[in-house]
C-alpha positions as CSV (number, residue, x, y, z in Angstrom):
1,M,14.8,-107.7,35.0
2,T,13.1,-107.8,31.6
3,S,11.9,-104.8,29.7
4,R,8.3,-105.8,30.5
5,E,9.1,-105.9,34.2
6,Q,10.8,-102.6,34.0
7,L,7.8,-101.0,32.2
8,I,5.4,-102.4,34.8
9,Q,7.6,-101.1,37.6
10,E,7.8,-97.6,36.0
11,L,4.1,-97.5,35.4
12,T,3.3,-98.2,39.1
13,E,5.3,-95.1,40.0
14,V,3.8,-92.5,37.7
15,P,0.5,-90.6,37.9
16,D,-2.6,-92.1,36.2
17,E,-2.6,-89.3,33.6
18,L,0.8,-90.5,32.3
19,V,-0.3,-94.2,32.4
20,K,-3.2,-93.2,30.1
21,V,-0.8,-91.4,27.7
22,V,1.4,-94.5,27.6
23,L,-1.6,-96.8,27.0
24,D,-2.9,-94.6,24.2
25,F,0.6,-94.6,22.6
26,L,0.8,-98.4,22.9
27,H,-2.6,-98.8,21.2
28,R,-1.5,-96.5,18.3
29,V,1.7,-98.5,17.9
30,K,0.0,-101.8,17.8
31,T,-2.5,-100.6,15.3
32,T,0.3,-99.2,13.1
33,R,2.3,-102.4,13.2
34,I,-0.7,-104.4,12.1
35,H,-1.4,-102.2,9.1
36,H,2.1,-101.1,8.1
37,P,3.5,-102.8,5.0
38,L,6.8,-103.5,6.8
39,A,5.2,-104.9,9.9
40,K,5.7,-108.5,8.8
41,F,9.5,-107.9,9.2
42,A,9.2,-106.6,12.8
43,G,11.0,-108.9,15.3
44,I,12.6,-111.2,12.8
45,L,16.1,-110.5,14.1
46,S,17.4,-111.6,17.4
47,D,19.0,-108.9,19.6
48,A,22.4,-110.1,18.7
49,E,21.7,-110.1,15.0
50,A,20.3,-106.6,15.3
51,D,23.4,-105.4,17.2
52,D,25.7,-106.9,14.5
53,L,23.7,-105.3,11.7
54,Q,23.8,-101.9,13.5
55,N,27.6,-102.2,14.0
56,V,28.1,-103.1,10.3
57,I,26.0,-100.2,9.2
58,R,27.8,-97.8,11.5
59,S,31.2,-98.9,10.4
60,D,30.7,-99.6,6.6
61,C,27.9,-97.3,5.5
62,R,28.1,-93.6,4.8
63,Q,31.7,-94.0,4.0
64,V,32.7,-91.8,1.1
65,D,35.7,-92.7,-1.0
66,M,36.7,-89.4,-2.6
67,N,38.9,-91.3,-5.1
68,E,36.1,-93.5,-6.3
69,W,35.0,-91.3,-9.1
């Protein structure tokens, strides 16, 4: 099941008030993505590339070598 299908299924099971909140949130996100200076980079990585990048950051970044100085 795709994320879109999951979202649609979830939305059919919640009260209308919550659907309105989700819809308002979606509109705000879409507007922000259009006008945000980094929006042109959204979605340029595949899921596999994004996972690889997250793994590299998790394993290699924020590592402090106390003997480096």
